[in-house]
C-alpha positions in Angstrom: -14.1 10.4 8.2 -16.7 7.8 8.8 -18.0 6.5 12.2 -18.9 2.8 12.9 -21.9 1.7 10.7 -22.4 -2.1 10.5 -21.7 -5.3 12.3 -18.2 -5.1 10.9 -16.6 -2.3 9.0 -13.4 -2.1 7.0 -10.8 0.4 8.3 -8.0 2.4 6.9 -5.2 4.1 8.8 -2.2 6.1 7.5 0.9 6.6 9.7 3.8 8.8 9.1 6.9 7.2 7.6 8.6 6.9 11.0 5.4 5.3 12.5 5.2 7.9 15.3 2.1 9.8 14.3 -1.3 9.2 12.8 -2.0 11.1 9.5 -5.7 9.9 9.4 -7.9 7.0 10.0 -11.5 6.0 9.0 -14.0 3.2 8.8 -15.7 2.1 5.6 -19.1 0.5 5.7 -22.8 0.9 5.7 -25.7 0.4 8.1 -28.3 -1.3 5.9 -27.8 -4.9 4.9 -28.9 -6.6 1.7 -32.1 -8.6 2.1 -30.3 -11.9 1.5 -27.9 -11.4 4.5 -29.8 -9.7 7.3 -26.7 -8.1 8.9 -24.5 -5.3 7.3 -20.8 -6.1 7.1 -17.9 -4.7 5.3 -14.3 -6.0 5.3 -11.1 -4.9 3.7 -8.7 -7.4 2.0 -6.1 -5.3 0.3 -4.7 -1.8 0.1 -2.3 0.2 -2.2 -0.9 3.7 -1.7 0.4 5.8 -4.6 0.5 9.6 -5.5 -1.1 10.5 -2.2 -4.1 8.3 -2.7 -5.1 5.1 -0.9 -6.9 2.4 -2.8 -8.8 -0.2 -0.7 -10.4 -3.4 -1.9 -12.8 -5.6 0.0 -16.2 -7.1 0.3 -19.5 -5.7 1.6 -23.2 -6.5 1.7 -24.2 -3.0 2.8 -26.8 -1.4 0.5 -25.8 2.0 1.7 -22.0 1.5 1.3 -20.6 5.1 0.6 -20.2 5.9 -3.1 -19.6 9.2 -4.8 -22.6 8.8 -7.2 -25.0 8.4 -4.3 -26.7 5.3 -6.0 -28.9 3.3 -3.7 -28.7 0.4 -3.2 -25.1 0.4 -4.2 -23.5 -2.9 -3.6 -26.1 -5.7 -3.4 -25.1 -8.7 -5.5 -28.2 -11.0 -5.9 -26.0 -13.8 -7.2 -23.6 -14.2 -4.3 -25.9 -14.0 -1.3 -26.0 -10.2 -1.5 -22.2 -9.8 -1.1 -20.3 -7.6 -3.6 -16.6 -6.6 -4.0 -15.7 -2.9 -3.7 -12.8 -0.6 -4.6 -12.6 2.6 -2.6 -10.2 5.6 -3.2 -9.3 8.0 -0.4 -7.7 11.3 -1.5 -6.9 14.7 -0.1 -10.1 16.4 1.0 -10.5 19.7 -0.9 -14.2 20.4 0.2 -15.1 23.4 2.2 -12.3 25.5 0.7 -9.6 23.3 2.2 -6.5 23.7 0.0 -4.9 20.6 -1.6 -1.3 19.8 -1.6 0.7 21.5 -4.5 3.3 19.4 -6.3 6.8 20.7 -7.1 9.1 18.6 -9.3 12.7 17.9 -8.2 14.0 20.1 -11.1 12.2 23.2 -9.9 14.2 26.3 -9.0 12.9 26.0 -5.4 14.9 22.8 -5.0 18.7 23.2 -4.5 21.4 20.4 -4.5 24.8 20.0 -2.9 27.1 17.1 -3.5 26.8 14.6 -6.4 23.4 13.9 -7.8 22.4 12.0 -10.9 19.3 12.3 -13.1 16.9 9.4 -14.0 14.3 9.9 -16.8 12.3 6.7 -16.4 8.6 7.1 -17.2 7.6 5.9 -13.7 8.9 9.2 -12.1 6.6 12.1 -11.5 7.0 14.5 -14.3 9.2 12.0 -16.2 12.4 12.5 -14.2 14.0 12.2 -10.7 17.3 12.9 -9.0 19.2 10.3 -7.0 22.4 10.3 -4.9 24.6 7.6 -3.4 27.4 9.5 -1.6 27.0 10.4 2.1 26.3 14.1 2.6 24.6 14.8 -0.7 21.6 17.0 0.0 18.4 18.2 -1.8 16.7 21.2 -0.1 13.2 22.3 -1.0 12.1 25.8 0.2 8.4 26.5 0.5 5.8 28.6 2.3 3.1 26.5 4.0 2.1 24.3 6.9 2.9 20.7 5.6 5.2 19.0 3.2 5.8 15.5 1.7 8.9 14.1 0.1 8.2 11.6 -2.7 10.7 9.3 -4.2 11.4 5.9 -5.8 12.1 2.9 -3.5 13.6 -0.4 -4.5 16.1 -3.0 -3.3 18.9 -0.7 -4.2 17.7 2.1 -2.1 19.3 3.2 1.2 18.8 5.3 4.4 18.3 9.1 4.3 18.3 11.9 6.9 15.4 14.3 6.7 15.7 17.8 8.1 13.0 20.5 8.7 14.3 24.0 8.9 17.8 22.6 9.5 16.7 20.3 12.4 17.0 16.5 11.9 13.4 15.1 12.1 13.7 11.5 10.9 15.9 8.8 9.4 14.0 7.1 6.5 15.0 3.7 5.2 13.8 3.7 1.5 14.6 0.0 0.9 11.5 -1.7 -0.7 10.9 -5.0 -2.4 9.1 -5.0 -4.7 9.9 -1.5 -6.0 7.5 1.5 -5.4 7.4 4.5 -7.7 6.4 7.9 -6.5 6.2 6.7 -2.9 5.6 9.2 -0.1 8.8 8.7 2.0 8.2 11.4 4.6 5.3 13.7 5.7 5.1 16.4 8.3 2.0 18.4 9.1 1.2 21.2 11.7 4.1 23.5 10.8 3.7 27.1 11.6 2.4 29.2 8.7 5.4 30.7 6.9 8.6 29.9 5.2 10.2 26.5 5.7 12.8 24.1 4.2 12.9 20.3 4.0 16.3 18.7 3.3 16.8 15.1 2.2 20.3 13.9 2.8 22.0 10.7 1.6 23.8 8.9 4.4 25.6 6.2 2.3 24.1 3.6 4.7 21.6 0.9 4.0 19.4 -1.9 5.3 21.0 -5.3 5.6 18.8 -6.5 2.8 19.5 -3.7 0.4 22.0 -4.0 -2.4 23.0 -0.4 -2.4 22.2 3.0 -0.7 20.7 5.2 -3.4 18.3 8.0 -2.2 15.8 9.4 -4.7 14.1 12.7 -4.9 11.2 12.6 -7.3 8.9 15.5 -6.1 7.7 17.5 -3.1 4.1 18.2 -2.2 3.4 21.1 0.2 0.3 22.6 1.7 0.2 26.4 1.3 
């Protein structure tokens, strides 16, 4: 993660779905300004999150704005007073031997279901398919060995509230209502589990946000950290 560099820096912070814990945060910027400006600044203007990656857009006049290619100067625009637009991608860090999350699709043998579940084969799903339930008490349980896990699923105006359990203990109630719709959204993340065998259970409650049209709960995939 980056420390403060310029007069102003863009910043990114990811919170858990329930808003109670910080997953990560960082600044984005550089310390060397373009000759046309005299003072380095970077600012973010938009962000999108999909498939575990954050995409940030903004403006900068920093000649040493961080880029993967190491090009210097990277972002000087001689036409617009030295200011250029940027798009940055933040992904799981796999350097230094740190393991990345492993994806398991909803139709894996390590995912078991109780109650009534339906299949959806739309192309926006991870792996081309997902499971969804409407009735209260329908459960999808993923068994894994690791220290962290994510539940990914579709969210739209027809989506409802779910209970999430870790090792049989209720950890969160997640409202999956979203407008506009979000495919492959990370609905729940937990880290810092003891190394060993765990389960995560997603349970439909049959309840919904006042703005939602229905109470569907989707299970598209799980990501776990071995």
